[in-house]
A tleap script that builds the chain and sets N, CA, C and O, in Angstrom:
source leaprc.protein.ff14SB
mol = sequence {
  NMET PHE LEU ALA TRP ASP GLU ARG SER GLN
  GLY GLY ALA LEU THR SER ALA THR LYS LYS
  GLN GLY ALA GLU LEU ILE ALA GLU LEU VAL
  ARG LEU ARG ASN PHE LEU ALA GLY HIE VAL
  ASP ASN PHE ASP VAL MET ALA ARG CYS GLY
  ALA ALA VAL LEU HIE GLN ASN CYS ASN GLU
  LEU SER PRO SER THR CYS GLU ALA LEU VAL
  ASP SER VAL LEU GLU ILE VAL SER GLN VAL
  ALA LYS ALA GLU LEU CASN
}
set mol.1.N position { 1.169 -1.237 -0.274 }
set mol.1.CA position { -0.051 -0.192 0.379 }
set mol.1.C position { 0.730 0.832 0.458 }
set mol.1.O position { -0.021 1.718 0.050 }
set mol.2.N position { 2.319 1.637 0.845 }
set mol.2.CA position { 3.046 2.128 1.184 }
set mol.2.C position { 3.154 3.062 -0.450 }
set mol.2.O position { 2.918 4.208 -0.833 }
set mol.3.N position { 3.841 1.286 -1.274 }
set mol.3.CA position { 4.293 1.579 -3.022 }
set mol.3.C position { 3.066 2.148 -3.571 }
set mol.3.O position { 3.257 2.628 -4.688 }
set mol.4.N position { 1.811 2.255 -3.125 }
set mol.4.CA position { 0.870 2.687 -3.935 }
set mol.4.C position { 0.449 3.897 -4.012 }
set mol.4.O position { -0.154 4.544 -4.868 }
set mol.5.N position { 1.031 4.191 -2.552 }
set mol.5.CA position { 1.001 5.542 -2.551 }
set mol.5.C position { 1.810 6.458 -3.015 }
set mol.5.O position { 1.579 7.514 -3.606 }
set mol.6.N position { 3.599 5.525 -2.417 }
set mol.6.CA position { 4.164 6.376 -3.179 }
set mol.6.C position { 4.276 6.416 -4.827 }
set mol.6.O position { 4.237 7.610 -5.126 }
set mol.7.N position { 4.359 5.872 -5.637 }
set mol.7.CA position { 3.606 5.558 -6.691 }
set mol.7.C position { 3.473 7.112 -6.966 }
set mol.7.O position { 4.269 7.999 -7.276 }
set mol.8.N position { 1.691 7.029 -6.635 }
set mol.8.CA position { 1.245 7.519 -6.947 }
set mol.8.C position { 1.165 9.873 -6.853 }
set mol.8.O position { 0.837 10.919 -7.413 }
set mol.9.N position { 1.850 9.136 -5.522 }
set mol.9.CA position { 2.463 10.725 -5.204 }
set mol.9.C position { 3.436 11.348 -5.894 }
set mol.9.O position { 3.608 12.542 -6.141 }
set mol.10.N position { 3.940 10.557 -6.123 }
set mol.10.CA position { 4.931 11.367 -7.905 }
set mol.10.C position { 5.038 11.560 -8.937 }
set mol.10.O position { 6.025 11.803 -9.631 }
set mol.11.N position { 3.067 11.383 -9.339 }
set mol.11.CA position { 2.271 11.458 -9.420 }
set mol.11.C position { 2.528 10.269 -11.000 }
set mol.11.O position { 2.405 10.509 -12.200 }
set mol.12.N position { 2.883 9.105 -10.318 }
set mol.12.CA position { 2.929 8.166 -12.011 }
set mol.12.C position { 1.835 7.213 -12.204 }
set mol.12.O position { 0.854 7.949 -12.320 }
set mol.13.N position { 1.531 6.298 -12.282 }
set mol.13.CA position { 0.324 5.354 -12.433 }
set mol.13.C position { 0.670 4.049 -11.856 }
set mol.13.O position { 1.816 4.290 -11.475 }
set mol.14.N position { 0.494 3.114 -11.614 }
set mol.14.CA position { 0.973 2.555 -11.037 }
set mol.14.C position { 1.392 1.257 -11.791 }
set mol.14.O position { 0.632 0.995 -12.723 }
set mol.15.N position { 2.118 0.641 -11.663 }
set mol.15.CA position { 2.804 -0.039 -12.130 }
set mol.15.C position { 2.432 -2.131 -11.776 }
set mol.15.O position { 2.263 -2.871 -10.807 }
set mol.16.N position { 2.482 -2.222 -13.264 }
set mol.16.CA position { 1.564 -3.925 -13.110 }
set mol.16.C position { 1.697 -4.884 -11.664 }
set mol.16.O position { 0.760 -5.424 -11.076 }
set mol.17.N position { 3.531 -4.924 -11.194 }
set mol.17.CA position { 4.020 -4.635 -10.426 }
set mol.17.C position { 2.921 -5.233 -9.002 }
set mol.17.O position { 2.503 -6.334 -8.643 }
set mol.18.N position { 2.754 -3.525 -8.413 }
set mol.18.CA position { 2.360 -3.173 -7.585 }
set mol.18.C position { 0.947 -3.530 -7.615 }
set mol.18.O position { 0.772 -4.468 -6.837 }
set mol.19.N position { 0.224 -3.293 -7.999 }
set mol.19.CA position { -0.663 -3.719 -8.776 }
set mol.19.C position { -1.238 -5.242 -8.413 }
set mol.19.O position { -2.147 -5.592 -7.661 }
set mol.20.N position { -0.487 -5.869 -9.114 }
set mol.20.CA position { -1.026 -7.909 -8.812 }
set mol.20.C position { -0.242 -7.886 -7.062 }
set mol.20.O position { -0.635 -8.817 -6.360 }
set mol.21.N position { 0.763 -6.933 -6.401 }
set mol.21.CA position { 0.376 -6.980 -5.225 }
set mol.21.C position { -0.357 -6.741 -4.047 }
set mol.21.O position { -0.828 -7.429 -3.142 }
set mol.22.N position { -0.304 -5.579 -4.336 }
set mol.22.CA position { -2.318 -5.121 -4.311 }
set mol.22.C position { -3.303 -5.973 -4.469 }
set mol.22.O position { -3.819 -6.510 -3.489 }
set mol.23.N position { -3.547 -6.123 -5.232 }
set mol.23.CA position { -4.723 -7.568 -5.202 }
set mol.23.C position { -4.451 -8.701 -4.674 }
set mol.23.O position { -5.330 -9.563 -4.648 }
set mol.24.N position { -2.893 -9.006 -4.017 }
set mol.24.CA position { -2.734 -10.009 -3.724 }
set mol.24.C position { -2.412 -9.854 -1.737 }
set mol.24.O position { -2.000 -10.673 -0.916 }
set mol.25.N position { -2.766 -8.680 -1.642 }
set mol.25.CA position { -2.943 -8.649 0.383 }
set mol.25.C position { -4.385 -8.461 0.177 }
set mol.25.O position { -5.155 -9.041 0.942 }
set mol.26.N position { -5.044 -7.390 -1.183 }
set mol.26.CA position { -6.720 -7.515 -0.660 }
set mol.26.C position { -6.838 -8.807 -0.096 }
set mol.26.O position { -7.010 -9.179 1.065 }
set mol.27.N position { -6.680 -9.541 -1.399 }
set mol.27.CA position { -7.601 -10.342 -0.406 }
set mol.27.C position { -7.077 -11.728 -0.107 }
set mol.27.O position { -7.278 -12.932 -0.264 }
set mol.28.N position { -6.463 -11.025 0.297 }
set mol.28.CA position { -5.425 -11.928 2.129 }
set mol.28.C position { -7.006 -11.475 3.360 }
set mol.28.O position { -7.912 -11.988 4.016 }
set mol.29.N position { -6.229 -9.830 2.876 }
set mol.29.CA position { -7.717 -9.220 3.821 }
set mol.29.C position { -8.960 -8.890 4.218 }
set mol.29.O position { -9.478 -8.451 5.245 }
set mol.30.N position { -9.578 -9.470 2.292 }
set mol.30.CA position { -10.521 -10.193 2.801 }
set mol.30.C position { -11.081 -12.050 3.100 }
set mol.30.O position { -12.258 -12.283 3.374 }
set mol.31.N position { -9.969 -13.257 2.978 }
set mol.31.CA position { -10.101 -14.097 3.865 }
set mol.31.C position { -9.646 -14.119 5.431 }
set mol.31.O position { -9.699 -14.929 6.357 }
set mol.32.N position { -9.292 -13.127 5.277 }
set mol.32.CA position { -9.081 -13.175 7.381 }
set mol.32.C position { -10.064 -12.203 7.587 }
set mol.32.O position { -10.214 -12.007 8.793 }
set mol.33.N position { -11.073 -11.252 6.617 }
set mol.33.CA position { -11.940 -10.896 7.290 }
set mol.33.C position { -13.465 -11.984 7.259 }
set mol.33.O position { -14.527 -11.707 7.816 }
set mol.34.N position { -13.326 -12.578 6.873 }
set mol.34.CA position { -14.360 -13.898 6.002 }
set mol.34.C position { -13.918 -14.838 7.906 }
set mol.34.O position { -14.511 -14.949 8.979 }
set mol.35.N position { -12.963 -15.158 7.499 }
set mol.35.CA position { -12.280 -15.887 9.099 }
set mol.35.C position { -13.070 -15.641 10.184 }
set mol.35.O position { -13.892 -16.353 10.762 }
set mol.36.N position { -12.527 -14.021 10.457 }
set mol.36.CA position { -12.860 -13.771 12.155 }
set mol.36.C position { -14.261 -13.751 11.626 }
set mol.36.O position { -14.094 -12.971 10.688 }
set mol.37.N position { -15.348 -14.031 11.593 }
set mol.37.CA position { -16.532 -13.183 10.351 }
set mol.37.C position { -16.833 -13.283 12.226 }
set mol.37.O position { -16.878 -12.431 13.114 }
set mol.38.N position { -17.006 -14.947 12.190 }
set mol.38.CA position { -17.390 -15.523 14.175 }
set mol.38.C position { -16.784 -15.131 15.216 }
set mol.38.O position { -17.109 -15.252 16.398 }
set mol.39.N position { -15.791 -14.602 14.698 }
set mol.39.CA position { -15.066 -14.320 16.396 }
set mol.39.C position { -14.774 -12.733 16.700 }
set mol.39.O position { -14.626 -12.318 17.850 }
set mol.40.N position { -14.726 -12.138 15.876 }
set mol.40.CA position { -14.413 -10.371 16.248 }
set mol.40.C position { -15.601 -9.531 15.794 }
set mol.40.O position { -15.839 -9.272 14.614 }
set mol.41.N position { -16.218 -9.190 16.684 }
set mol.41.CA position { -17.058 -8.272 16.170 }
set mol.41.C position { -17.799 -7.500 15.770 }
set mol.41.O position { -19.000 -7.233 15.720 }
set mol.42.N position { -16.293 -6.978 15.310 }
set mol.42.CA position { -16.272 -5.090 14.024 }
set mol.42.C position { -14.909 -5.548 13.820 }
set mol.42.O position { -14.138 -5.422 14.771 }
set mol.43.N position { -14.285 -6.298 12.232 }
set mol.43.CA position { -13.193 -6.683 11.631 }
set mol.43.C position { -12.714 -5.277 11.054 }
set mol.43.O position { -11.489 -5.315 10.942 }
set mol.44.N position { -13.354 -3.766 10.551 }
set mol.44.CA position { -13.314 -2.762 10.692 }
set mol.44.C position { -12.080 -1.647 11.664 }
set mol.44.O position { -11.134 -0.902 11.409 }
set mol.45.N position { -12.922 -2.192 12.990 }
set mol.45.CA position { -12.859 -1.171 14.170 }
set mol.45.C position { -11.071 -1.674 14.867 }
set mol.45.O position { -10.149 -1.058 15.402 }
set mol.46.N position { -11.328 -3.102 14.465 }
set mol.46.CA position { -9.753 -3.818 14.726 }
set mol.46.C position { -8.811 -3.545 14.242 }
set mol.46.O position { -7.719 -3.589 14.808 }
set mol.47.N position { -9.136 -2.948 12.247 }
set mol.47.CA position { -7.972 -2.677 11.482 }
set mol.47.C position { -8.126 -1.822 11.349 }
set mol.47.O position { -8.090 -1.312 10.229 }
set mol.48.N position { -8.401 -1.149 12.488 }
set mol.48.CA position { -8.002 0.888 11.788 }
set mol.48.C position { -7.219 1.360 13.476 }
set mol.48.O position { -7.187 2.517 13.895 }
set mol.49.N position { -6.718 0.278 14.133 }
set mol.49.CA position { -5.912 -0.188 14.834 }
set mol.49.C position { -4.817 -0.214 13.696 }
set mol.49.O position { -4.692 0.792 14.394 }
set mol.50.N position { -4.358 -0.261 13.188 }
set mol.50.CA position { -3.183 -0.430 12.444 }
set mol.50.C position { -2.756 0.607 11.979 }
set mol.50.O position { -1.635 0.711 11.481 }
set mol.51.N position { -3.779 1.734 12.096 }
set mol.51.CA position { -3.169 3.057 11.885 }
set mol.51.C position { -2.823 3.760 12.163 }
set mol.51.O position { -2.999 4.867 11.656 }
set mol.52.N position { -1.863 3.418 13.509 }
set mol.52.CA position { -1.269 3.891 14.567 }
set mol.52.C position { 0.317 3.008 14.401 }
set mol.52.O position { 1.478 3.406 14.313 }
set mol.53.N position { -0.281 1.714 14.413 }
set mol.53.CA position { 0.581 0.693 14.128 }
set mol.53.C position { 1.339 1.561 12.875 }
set mol.53.O position { 2.419 2.089 13.139 }
set mol.54.N position { 0.779 1.702 11.543 }
set mol.54.CA position { 1.786 2.289 10.614 }
set mol.54.C position { 1.919 3.558 10.650 }
set mol.54.O position { 2.340 3.961 9.566 }
set mol.55.N position { 1.696 4.676 11.664 }
set mol.55.CA position { 2.013 5.141 11.883 }
set mol.55.C position { 3.636 5.625 12.702 }
set mol.55.O position { 4.460 6.505 12.452 }
set mol.56.N position { 3.513 4.247 14.049 }
set mol.56.CA position { 4.887 4.110 14.646 }
set mol.56.C position { 5.712 3.877 13.673 }
set mol.56.O position { 6.604 4.697 13.457 }
set mol.57.N position { 5.600 2.793 12.934 }
set mol.57.CA position { 6.597 2.217 11.516 }
set mol.57.C position { 6.773 3.288 10.505 }
set mol.57.O position { 7.638 2.705 9.851 }
set mol.58.N position { 6.622 4.322 9.931 }
set mol.58.CA position { 6.241 4.809 9.208 }
set mol.58.C position { 6.363 6.616 9.617 }
set mol.58.O position { 5.671 7.270 8.837 }
set mol.59.N position { 6.925 7.279 10.419 }
set mol.59.CA position { 6.613 8.493 11.656 }
set mol.59.C position { 6.556 9.500 10.338 }
set mol.59.O position { 5.936 10.557 10.453 }
set mol.60.N position { 7.241 9.147 9.018 }
set mol.60.CA position { 6.846 10.755 8.475 }
set mol.60.C position { 6.328 10.485 7.046 }
set mol.60.O position { 6.685 10.772 5.903 }
set mol.61.N position { 5.060 9.624 7.785 }
set mol.61.CA position { 3.403 10.103 7.732 }
set mol.61.C position { 2.825 10.422 8.293 }
set mol.61.O position { 3.234 10.393 9.453 }
set mol.62.N position { 1.380 11.018 8.098 }
set mol.62.CA position { 0.991 11.710 9.283 }
set mol.62.C position { 0.115 11.211 10.070 }
set mol.62.O position { -0.377 10.308 9.393 }
set mol.63.N position { -0.569 11.218 11.400 }
set mol.63.CA position { -1.981 10.387 11.124 }
set mol.63.C position { -2.951 10.528 10.156 }
set mol.63.O position { -3.475 9.641 9.481 }
set mol.64.N position { -3.116 11.533 10.145 }
set mol.64.CA position { -4.264 11.287 9.410 }
set mol.64.C position { -4.178 10.296 8.033 }
set mol.64.O position { -4.810 9.413 7.454 }
set mol.65.N position { -3.055 11.013 7.947 }
set mol.65.CA position { -2.724 10.029 5.544 }
set mol.65.C position { -3.121 8.363 6.429 }
set mol.65.O position { -4.016 7.547 6.208 }
set mol.66.N position { -2.071 8.378 7.398 }
set mol.66.CA position { -2.375 6.895 8.572 }
set mol.66.C position { -3.217 5.964 7.564 }
set mol.66.O position { -3.121 5.111 6.681 }
set mol.67.N position { -4.258 6.865 8.451 }
set mol.67.CA position { -6.367 6.707 8.794 }
set mol.67.C position { -6.358 6.976 7.414 }
set mol.67.O position { -5.997 5.890 6.961 }
set mol.68.N position { -6.520 7.704 6.484 }
set mol.68.CA position { -6.894 7.645 5.905 }
set mol.68.C position { -6.560 6.486 4.874 }
set mol.68.O position { -7.444 5.906 4.243 }
set mol.69.N position { -4.794 6.108 4.722 }
set mol.69.CA position { -4.689 4.695 4.055 }
set mol.69.C position { -5.541 3.723 4.074 }
set mol.69.O position { -6.379 3.428 3.222 }
set mol.70.N position { -5.211 3.027 5.477 }
set mol.70.CA position { -5.951 2.524 6.197 }
set mol.70.C position { -7.885 2.010 5.695 }
set mol.70.O position { -8.371 0.938 5.335 }
set mol.71.N position { -8.406 3.216 5.892 }
set mol.71.CA position { -9.935 3.560 5.681 }
set mol.71.C position { -9.887 2.892 3.967 }
set mol.71.O position { -10.287 1.746 3.765 }
set mol.72.N position { -9.262 3.918 2.625 }
set mol.72.CA position { -9.011 3.010 1.357 }
set mol.72.C position { -8.829 1.494 2.098 }
set mol.72.O position { -9.652 0.578 2.098 }
set mol.73.N position { -8.057 1.511 2.461 }
set mol.73.CA position { -7.581 -0.280 2.225 }
set mol.73.C position { -9.177 -1.232 3.195 }
set mol.73.O position { -9.569 -2.398 3.230 }
set mol.74.N position { -9.503 -0.311 3.636 }
set mol.74.CA position { -10.718 -0.728 4.124 }
set mol.74.C position { -12.247 -0.893 3.388 }
set mol.74.O position { -13.074 -1.738 3.730 }
set mol.75.N position { -12.439 0.142 2.262 }
set mol.75.CA position { -13.268 0.296 1.814 }
set mol.75.C position { -12.784 -0.349 -0.361 }
set mol.75.O position { -13.430 -0.332 -1.409 }
set mol.76.N position { -11.196 -0.845 0.074 }
set mol.76.CA position { -11.463 -1.847 -0.672 }
set mol.76.C position { -11.913 -3.488 -0.593 }
set mol.76.O position { -12.400 -4.197 -1.475 }
set mol.77.N position { -11.585 -3.782 0.702 }
set mol.77.CA position { -11.716 -4.776 0.716 }
set mol.77.C position { -13.347 -5.155 1.451 }
set mol.77.O position { -13.799 -6.292 1.586 }
set mol.78.N position { -13.799 -4.301 1.719 }
set mol.78.CA position { -15.834 -4.545 1.692 }
set mol.78.C position { -15.768 -4.523 0.522 }
set mol.78.O position { -16.553 -5.448 0.313 }
set mol.79.N position { -15.355 -4.101 -0.784 }
set mol.79.CA position { -16.805 -3.882 -2.211 }
set mol.79.C position { -15.910 -5.379 -2.417 }
set mol.79.O position { -16.745 -6.278 -2.516 }
set mol.80.N position { -14.400 -5.977 -2.521 }
set mol.80.CA position { -14.298 -7.711 -2.900 }
set mol.80.C position { -15.050 -8.148 -2.059 }
set mol.80.O position { -15.411 -9.262 -2.439 }
set mol.81.N position { -15.866 -7.682 -0.332 }
set mol.81.CA position { -16.429 -8.895 -0.504 }
set mol.81.C position { -17.625 -9.361 -0.560 }
set mol.81.O position { -18.053 -10.504 -0.394 }
set mol.82.N position { -18.310 -8.047 -0.894 }
set mol.82.CA position { -19.138 -7.389 -1.030 }
set mol.82.C position { -19.614 -8.201 -2.201 }
set mol.82.O position { -20.577 -8.949 -2.029 }
set mol.83.N position { -19.048 -8.128 -3.345 }
set mol.83.CA position { -18.224 -8.672 -4.621 }
set mol.83.C position { -18.937 -9.975 -4.883 }
set mol.83.O position { -19.901 -10.276 -5.587 }
set mol.84.N position { -17.997 -10.763 -3.934 }
set mol.84.CA position { -18.295 -12.309 -3.396 }
set mol.84.C position { -19.405 -12.859 -2.940 }
set mol.84.O position { -19.494 -14.033 -3.298 }
set mol.85.N position { -20.103 -12.565 -2.431 }
set mol.85.CA position { -21.212 -12.662 -2.101 }
set mol.85.C position { -21.975 -12.964 -3.573 }
set mol.85.O position { -22.157 -14.000 -4.213 }
set mol.86.N position { -22.400 -11.281 -3.837 }
set mol.86.CA position { -22.825 -11.557 -5.658 }
set mol.86.C position { -22.398 -12.290 -6.122 }
set mol.86.O position { -22.650 -12.501 -7.308 }
savepdb mol mol.pdb
quit
């Protein structure tokens, strides 16, 4: 995700390698979300804690940027999960 953000912020399009890696990571998150469905009250709330972890490890990113990145990923995960149900 950080690589994609970096590629976009430099004004370029995402490379096919970055798109592929992103798709694989989103698929893993969808699988995790589905696995935790009966065990965790709210996957999104738990996942949003990742914004703080991201900021701790990438302190050049602001807390609001970290939250926006996590929110974007969660939106994509939600869209993929909904598409799987249809």
